[in-house]
Gaussian input, Z-matrix of N, CA and C with variables (Angstrom, degrees):
# hf/3-21g

backbone

0 1
 N
 C     1     B1
 C     2     B2     1     A1
 N     3     B3     2     A2     1     D1
 C     4     B4     3     A3     2     D2
 C     5     B5     4     A4     3     D3
 N     6     B6     5     A5     4     D4
 C     7     B7     6     A6     5     D5
 C     8     B8     7     A7     6     D6
 N     9     B9     8     A8     7     D7
 C    10    B10     9     A9     8     D8
 C    11    B11    10    A10     9     D9
 N    12    B12    11    A11    10    D10
 C    13    B13    12    A12    11    D11
 C    14    B14    13    A13    12    D12
 N    15    B15    14    A14    13    D13
 C    16    B16    15    A15    14    D14
 C    17    B17    16    A16    15    D15
 N    18    B18    17    A17    16    D16
 C    19    B19    18    A18    17    D17
 C    20    B20    19    A19    18    D18
 N    21    B21    20    A20    19    D19
 C    22    B22    21    A21    20    D20
 C    23    B23    22    A22    21    D21
 N    24    B24    23    A23    22    D22
 C    25    B25    24    A24    23    D23
 C    26    B26    25    A25    24    D24
 N    27    B27    26    A26    25    D25
 C    28    B28    27    A27    26    D26
 C    29    B29    28    A28    27    D27
 N    30    B30    29    A29    28    D28
 C    31    B31    30    A30    29    D29
 C    32    B32    31    A31    30    D30
 N    33    B33    32    A32    31    D31
 C    34    B34    33    A33    32    D32
 C    35    B35    34    A34    33    D33
 N    36    B36    35    A35    34    D34
 C    37    B37    36    A36    35    D35
 C    38    B38    37    A37    36    D36
 N    39    B39    38    A38    37    D37
 C    40    B40    39    A39    38    D38
 C    41    B41    40    A40    39    D39
 N    42    B42    41    A41    40    D40
 C    43    B43    42    A42    41    D41
 C    44    B44    43    A43    42    D42
 N    45    B45    44    A44    43    D43
 C    46    B46    45    A45    44    D44
 C    47    B47    46    A46    45    D45
 N    48    B48    47    A47    46    D46
 C    49    B49    48    A48    47    D47
 C    50    B50    49    A49    48    D48
 N    51    B51    50    A50    49    D49
 C    52    B52    51    A51    50    D50
 C    53    B53    52    A52    51    D51
 N    54    B54    53    A53    52    D52
 C    55    B55    54    A54    53    D53
 C    56    B56    55    A55    54    D54
 N    57    B57    56    A56    55    D55
 C    58    B58    57    A57    56    D56
 C    59    B59    58    A58    57    D57
 N    60    B60    59    A59    58    D58
 C    61    B61    60    A60    59    D59
 C    62    B62    61    A61    60    D60
 N    63    B63    62    A62    61    D61
 C    64    B64    63    A63    62    D62
 C    65    B65    64    A64    63    D63
 N    66    B66    65    A65    64    D64
 C    67    B67    66    A66    65    D65
 C    68    B68    67    A67    66    D66
 N    69    B69    68    A68    67    D67
 C    70    B70    69    A69    68    D68
 C    71    B71    70    A70    69    D69
 N    72    B72    71    A71    70    D70
 C    73    B73    72    A72    71    D71
 C    74    B74    73    A73    72    D72
 N    75    B75    74    A74    73    D73
 C    76    B76    75    A75    74    D74
 C    77    B77    76    A76    75    D75
 N    78    B78    77    A77    76    D76
 C    79    B79    78    A78    77    D77
 C    80    B80    79    A79    78    D78
 N    81    B81    80    A80    79    D79
 C    82    B82    81    A81    80    D80
 C    83    B83    82    A82    81    D81
 N    84    B84    83    A83    82    D82
 C    85    B85    84    A84    83    D83
 C    86    B86    85    A85    84    D84
 N    87    B87    86    A86    85    D85
 C    88    B88    87    A87    86    D86
 C    89    B89    88    A88    87    D87
 N    90    B90    89    A89    88    D88
 C    91    B91    90    A90    89    D89
 C    92    B92    91    A91    90    D90
 N    93    B93    92    A92    91    D91
 C    94    B94    93    A93    92    D92
 C    95    B95    94    A94    93    D93
 N    96    B96    95    A95    94    D94
 C    97    B97    96    A96    95    D95
 C    98    B98    97    A97    96    D96
 N    99    B99    98    A98    97    D97
 C   100   B100    99    A99    98    D98
 C   101   B101   100   A100    99    D99
 N   102   B102   101   A101   100   D100
 C   103   B103   102   A102   101   D101
 C   104   B104   103   A103   102   D102
 N   105   B105   104   A104   103   D103
 C   106   B106   105   A105   104   D104
 C   107   B107   106   A106   105   D105
 N   108   B108   107   A107   106   D106
 C   109   B109   108   A108   107   D107
 C   110   B110   109   A109   108   D108
 N   111   B111   110   A110   109   D109
 C   112   B112   111   A111   110   D110
 C   113   B113   112   A112   111   D111
 N   114   B114   113   A113   112   D112
 C   115   B115   114   A114   113   D113
 C   116   B116   115   A115   114   D114
 N   117   B117   116   A116   115   D115
 C   118   B118   117   A117   116   D116
 C   119   B119   118   A118   117   D117
 N   120   B120   119   A119   118   D118
 C   121   B121   120   A120   119   D119
 C   122   B122   121   A121   120   D120
 N   123   B123   122   A122   121   D121
 C   124   B124   123   A123   122   D122
 C   125   B125   124   A124   123   D123
 N   126   B126   125   A125   124   D124
 C   127   B127   126   A126   125   D125
 C   128   B128   127   A127   126   D126
 N   129   B129   128   A128   127   D127
 C   130   B130   129   A129   128   D128
 C   131   B131   130   A130   129   D129
 N   132   B132   131   A131   130   D130
 C   133   B133   132   A132   131   D131
 C   134   B134   133   A133   132   D132
 N   135   B135   134   A134   133   D133
 C   136   B136   135   A135   134   D134
 C   137   B137   136   A136   135   D135
 N   138   B138   137   A137   136   D136
 C   139   B139   138   A138   137   D137
 C   140   B140   139   A139   138   D138
 N   141   B141   140   A140   139   D139
 C   142   B142   141   A141   140   D140
 C   143   B143   142   A142   141   D141
 N   144   B144   143   A143   142   D142
 C   145   B145   144   A144   143   D143
 C   146   B146   145   A145   144   D144
 N   147   B147   146   A146   145   D145
 C   148   B148   147   A147   146   D146
 C   149   B149   148   A148   147   D147
 N   150   B150   149   A149   148   D148
 C   151   B151   150   A150   149   D149
 C   152   B152   151   A151   150   D150
 N   153   B153   152   A152   151   D151
 C   154   B154   153   A153   152   D152
 C   155   B155   154   A154   153   D153
 N   156   B156   155   A155   154   D154
 C   157   B157   156   A156   155   D155
 C   158   B158   157   A157   156   D156
 N   159   B159   158   A158   157   D157
 C   160   B160   159   A159   158   D158
 C   161   B161   160   A160   159   D159
 N   162   B162   161   A161   160   D160
 C   163   B163   162   A162   161   D161
 C   164   B164   163   A163   162   D162
 N   165   B165   164   A164   163   D163
 C   166   B166   165   A165   164   D164
 C   167   B167   166   A166   165   D165
 N   168   B168   167   A167   166   D166
 C   169   B169   168   A168   167   D167
 C   170   B170   169   A169   168   D168
 N   171   B171   170   A170   169   D169
 C   172   B172   171   A171   170   D170
 C   173   B173   172   A172   171   D171
 N   174   B174   173   A173   172   D172
 C   175   B175   174   A174   173   D173
 C   176   B176   175   A175   174   D174
 N   177   B177   176   A176   175   D175
 C   178   B178   177   A177   176   D176
 C   179   B179   178   A178   177   D177
 N   180   B180   179   A179   178   D178
 C   181   B181   180   A180   179   D179
 C   182   B182   181   A181   180   D180
 N   183   B183   182   A182   181   D181
 C   184   B184   183   A183   182   D182
 C   185   B185   184   A184   183   D183
 N   186   B186   185   A185   184   D184
 C   187   B187   186   A186   185   D185
 C   188   B188   187   A187   186   D186
 N   189   B189   188   A188   187   D187
 C   190   B190   189   A189   188   D188
 C   191   B191   190   A190   189   D189
 N   192   B192   191   A191   190   D190
 C   193   B193   192   A192   191   D191
 C   194   B194   193   A193   192   D192
 N   195   B195   194   A194   193   D193
 C   196   B196   195   A195   194   D194
 C   197   B197   196   A196   195   D195
 N   198   B198   197   A197   196   D196
 C   199   B199   198   A198   197   D197
 C   200   B200   199   A199   198   D198

   B1=1.4213
   B2=1.4462
   B3=1.3799
   B4=1.4839
   B5=1.5138
   B6=1.3242
   B7=1.5042
   B8=1.5062
   B9=1.3238
   B10=1.4407
   B11=1.4624
   B12=1.3404
   B13=1.4922
   B14=1.4667
   B15=1.3944
   B16=1.4199
   B17=1.5643
   B18=1.3059
   B19=1.5264
   B20=1.5179
   B21=1.3356
   B22=1.3740
   B23=1.5099
   B24=1.4313
   B25=1.4381
   B26=1.5802
   B27=1.3197
   B28=1.4209
   B29=1.5690
   B30=1.2991
   B31=1.5051
   B32=1.5246
   B33=1.2515
   B34=1.4772
   B35=1.4940
   B36=1.3501
   B37=1.4470
   B38=1.5095
   B39=1.3770
   B40=1.4512
   B41=1.5530
   B42=1.3174
   B43=1.4546
   B44=1.5230
   B45=1.2953
   B46=1.4558
   B47=1.5098
   B48=1.3029
   B49=1.4266
   B50=1.5049
   B51=1.3525
   B52=1.4672
   B53=1.5686
   B54=1.3276
   B55=1.4647
   B56=1.5109
   B57=1.2651
   B58=1.4952
   B59=1.5178
   B60=1.3443
   B61=1.4549
   B62=1.5440
   B63=1.3000
   B64=1.4347
   B65=1.5332
   B66=1.3914
   B67=1.4414
   B68=1.5265
   B69=1.2571
   B70=1.4226
   B71=1.5649
   B72=1.2193
   B73=1.4776
   B74=1.5183
   B75=1.3735
   B76=1.4956
   B77=1.4442
   B78=1.3300
   B79=1.4982
   B80=1.5430
   B81=1.3558
   B82=1.4624
   B83=1.5270
   B84=1.2292
   B85=1.5287
   B86=1.4631
   B87=1.3701
   B88=1.5083
   B89=1.5133
   B90=1.3504
   B91=1.4854
   B92=1.5298
   B93=1.2891
   B94=1.4907
   B95=1.5101
   B96=1.3127
   B97=1.4446
   B98=1.5146
   B99=1.3013
   B100=1.4354
   B101=1.5448
   B102=1.2940
   B103=1.4569
   B104=1.4912
   B105=1.3184
   B106=1.4806
   B107=1.4453
   B108=1.4010
   B109=1.4399
   B110=1.5694
   B111=1.3399
   B112=1.4415
   B113=1.5647
   B114=1.3260
   B115=1.4066
   B116=1.4722
   B117=1.3414
   B118=1.4707
   B119=1.5379
   B120=1.2937
   B121=1.4471
   B122=1.5385
   B123=1.2804
   B124=1.4805
   B125=1.5346
   B126=1.4178
   B127=1.4901
   B128=1.5190
   B129=1.2700
   B130=1.4599
   B131=1.5163
   B132=1.3744
   B133=1.4600
   B134=1.4497
   B135=1.4212
   B136=1.4034
   B137=1.5739
   B138=1.2903
   B139=1.3724
   B140=1.5209
   B141=1.3108
   B142=1.4184
   B143=1.4556
   B144=1.3266
   B145=1.4621
   B146=1.5491
   B147=1.3605
   B148=1.4524
   B149=1.5304
   B150=1.3168
   B151=1.4370
   B152=1.5765
   B153=1.3415
   B154=1.4459
   B155=1.4909
   B156=1.3430
   B157=1.5062
   B158=1.5652
   B159=1.3245
   B160=1.4526
   B161=1.4600
   B162=1.3863
   B163=1.4652
   B164=1.5098
   B165=1.2788
   B166=1.4548
   B167=1.4938
   B168=1.3738
   B169=1.5215
   B170=1.5189
   B171=1.2564
   B172=1.4769
   B173=1.4625
   B174=1.3114
   B175=1.4736
   B176=1.5022
   B177=1.3114
   B178=1.4589
   B179=1.5586
   B180=1.3095
   B181=1.4180
   B182=1.5435
   B183=1.3536
   B184=1.4364
   B185=1.5301
   B186=1.3339
   B187=1.4608
   B188=1.5457
   B189=1.3655
   B190=1.4254
   B191=1.5155
   B192=1.2803
   B193=1.4909
   B194=1.5273
   B195=1.3632
   B196=1.4138
   B197=1.5867
   B198=1.2809
   B199=1.4747
   B200=1.4673
   A1=113.31
   A2=116.61
   A3=117.68
   A4=113.52
   A5=114.46
   A6=119.12
   A7=111.78
   A8=117.50
   A9=123.53
   A10=112.86
   A11=116.17
   A12=122.36
   A13=109.91
   A14=117.65
   A15=118.33
   A16=114.14
   A17=114.23
   A18=118.62
   A19=108.81
   A20=121.79
   A21=122.81
   A22=115.80
   A23=112.49
   A24=117.61
   A25=113.87
   A26=113.72
   A27=121.31
   A28=106.85
   A29=115.29
   A30=119.83
   A31=109.50
   A32=114.33
   A33=122.48
   A34=105.57
   A35=116.97
   A36=121.82
   A37=112.05
   A38=113.91
   A39=115.39
   A40=107.00
   A41=117.34
   A42=121.10
   A43=105.03
   A44=117.93
   A45=124.49
   A46=111.28
   A47=119.53
   A48=121.65
   A49=115.65
   A50=114.40
   A51=119.72
   A52=107.24
   A53=113.58
   A54=119.86
   A55=106.64
   A56=115.26
   A57=122.31
   A58=111.27
   A59=113.52
   A60=119.48
   A61=109.02
   A62=112.67
   A63=118.55
   A64=111.26
   A65=114.52
   A66=118.19
   A67=110.86
   A68=119.11
   A69=121.08
   A70=108.27
   A71=115.63
   A72=120.13
   A73=115.08
   A74=117.66
   A75=121.60
   A76=110.43
   A77=116.55
   A78=122.94
   A79=112.70
   A80=115.97
   A81=121.11
   A82=105.41
   A83=117.19
   A84=123.87
   A85=111.05
   A86=115.63
   A87=118.05
   A88=112.84
   A89=115.43
   A90=116.21
   A91=110.08
   A92=116.10
   A93=119.27
   A94=107.29
   A95=120.32
   A96=123.38
   A97=109.51
   A98=119.87
   A99=120.80
   A100=110.12
   A101=120.95
   A102=123.40
   A103=109.54
   A104=117.37
   A105=122.06
   A106=109.84
   A107=120.57
   A108=124.45
   A109=112.79
   A110=112.16
   A111=118.34
   A112=109.44
   A113=118.69
   A114=122.49
   A115=112.54
   A116=117.82
   A117=124.66
   A118=105.59
   A119=117.31
   A120=123.80
   A121=112.72
   A122=116.68
   A123=122.82
   A124=113.74
   A125=113.69
   A126=119.26
   A127=114.06
   A128=116.70
   A129=118.07
   A130=110.92
   A131=119.18
   A132=118.30
   A133=110.92
   A134=115.83
   A135=120.95
   A136=114.18
   A137=120.05
   A138=122.50
   A139=115.31
   A140=115.85
   A141=120.84
   A142=117.11
   A143=116.14
   A144=125.12
   A145=109.30
   A146=118.42
   A147=121.53
   A148=106.48
   A149=121.96
   A150=124.32
   A151=107.52
   A152=117.22
   A153=119.39
   A154=112.46
   A155=118.57
   A156=118.92
   A157=106.75
   A158=117.26
   A159=119.06
   A160=112.33
   A161=117.28
   A162=120.16
   A163=110.43
   A164=117.40
   A165=120.56
   A166=113.90
   A167=117.29
   A168=114.16
   A169=111.55
   A170=122.67
   A171=119.85
   A172=111.11
   A173=116.29
   A174=121.72
   A175=111.57
   A176=118.79
   A177=123.27
   A178=111.34
   A179=118.26
   A180=118.11
   A181=111.94
   A182=114.70
   A183=119.36
   A184=109.36
   A185=115.92
   A186=119.55
   A187=108.86
   A188=116.19
   A189=117.24
   A190=111.28
   A191=118.01
   A192=123.79
   A193=111.49
   A194=116.78
   A195=121.86
   A196=113.61
   A197=114.44
   A198=118.44
   A199=114.15
   D1=-34.46
   D2=178.67
   D3=-61.23
   D4=-43.04
   D5=177.92
   D6=-56.92
   D7=-47.84
   D8=-179.74
   D9=-61.92
   D10=-40.33
   D11=176.55
   D12=-62.90
   D13=-45.13
   D14=179.35
   D15=-62.13
   D16=-39.74
   D17=178.83
   D18=-64.96
   D19=-34.25
   D20=178.69
   D21=-84.29
   D22=6.08
   D23=176.62
   D24=66.43
   D25=28.67
   D26=-178.36
   D27=-103.98
   D28=142.40
   D29=-175.51
   D30=-69.80
   D31=146.67
   D32=179.63
   D33=-131.69
   D34=127.92
   D35=172.31
   D36=-111.24
   D37=122.31
   D38=-174.24
   D39=-119.77
   D40=142.40
   D41=178.35
   D42=-111.58
   D43=106.35
   D44=-179.37
   D45=-74.89
   D46=-3.47
   D47=174.99
   D48=-76.34
   D49=-12.40
   D50=-176.95
   D51=-113.18
   D52=124.64
   D53=179.69
   D54=-130.69
   D55=135.19
   D56=175.95
   D57=-86.00
   D58=116.98
   D59=177.82
   D60=-118.68
   D61=133.82
   D62=178.77
   D63=-92.11
   D64=123.62
   D65=-179.30
   D66=-69.89
   D67=149.65
   D68=174.34
   D69=-61.66
   D70=145.57
   D71=-178.32
   D72=91.78
   D73=0.35
   D74=-178.01
   D75=-90.32
   D76=4.81
   D77=-179.75
   D78=66.05
   D79=24.07
   D80=176.77
   D81=-76.62
   D82=120.65
   D83=-177.94
   D84=-105.27
   D85=100.62
   D86=-176.63
   D87=-58.40
   D88=-38.64
   D89=-178.42
   D90=-63.85
   D91=-45.79
   D92=-178.71
   D93=-63.57
   D94=-47.71
   D95=-179.13
   D96=-58.35
   D97=-42.30
   D98=-179.34
   D99=-65.42
   D100=-37.71
   D101=178.28
   D102=-67.16
   D103=-41.77
   D104=179.31
   D105=-62.93
   D106=-41.74
   D107=-179.56
   D108=-65.37
   D109=-38.68
   D110=178.73
   D111=-62.65
   D112=-44.76
   D113=178.76
   D114=-63.83
   D115=-40.79
   D116=178.97
   D117=-62.99
   D118=-52.77
   D119=-177.13
   D120=-54.25
   D121=-46.47
   D122=-179.58
   D123=-63.16
   D124=-25.29
   D125=-178.91
   D126=-96.46
   D127=-1.58
   D128=-177.11
   D129=-76.70
   D130=146.25
   D131=171.49
   D132=-59.77
   D133=147.66
   D134=-176.63
   D135=-53.04
   D136=-44.66
   D137=-178.62
   D138=-62.73
   D139=-35.21
   D140=172.33
   D141=-69.75
   D142=-36.48
   D143=175.91
   D144=-63.74
   D145=-40.53
   D146=-178.70
   D147=-66.70
   D148=-49.38
   D149=-174.51
   D150=-62.83
   D151=-44.12
   D152=-179.48
   D153=-65.03
   D154=-31.20
   D155=178.81
   D156=-70.27
   D157=-32.80
   D158=177.26
   D159=-68.84
   D160=-44.70
   D161=177.41
   D162=-59.47
   D163=-41.05
   D164=-175.47
   D165=-76.31
   D166=-32.72
   D167=-172.23
   D168=-125.31
   D169=-25.18
   D170=-173.10
   D171=-149.36
   D172=93.16
   D173=-176.92
   D174=-66.92
   D175=-31.04
   D176=176.82
   D177=-62.86
   D178=-35.35
   D179=175.09
   D180=-70.48
   D181=-30.96
   D182=178.04
   D183=-63.07
   D184=-41.63
   D185=-178.69
   D186=-65.36
   D187=-40.83
   D188=-177.24
   D189=-74.64
   D190=-25.73
   D191=176.43
   D192=-53.66
   D193=-34.70
   D194=-173.69
   D195=-98.82
   D196=4.55
   D197=175.54
   D198=-80.60

């Protein structure tokens, strides 16, 4: 949702103090989740993929993206 909001030039407020962690025993399967994420990533429109890569890895590039 953050990527879509950025593409629509809508403000996004993120609190990096909150991280979701999955406890052991919750049946969270990292392998399955990784495969699902790869499929999702491959099917995203290019503009959304670019913005999400900036959100995930380089917030400074995200700022420059909108200049």
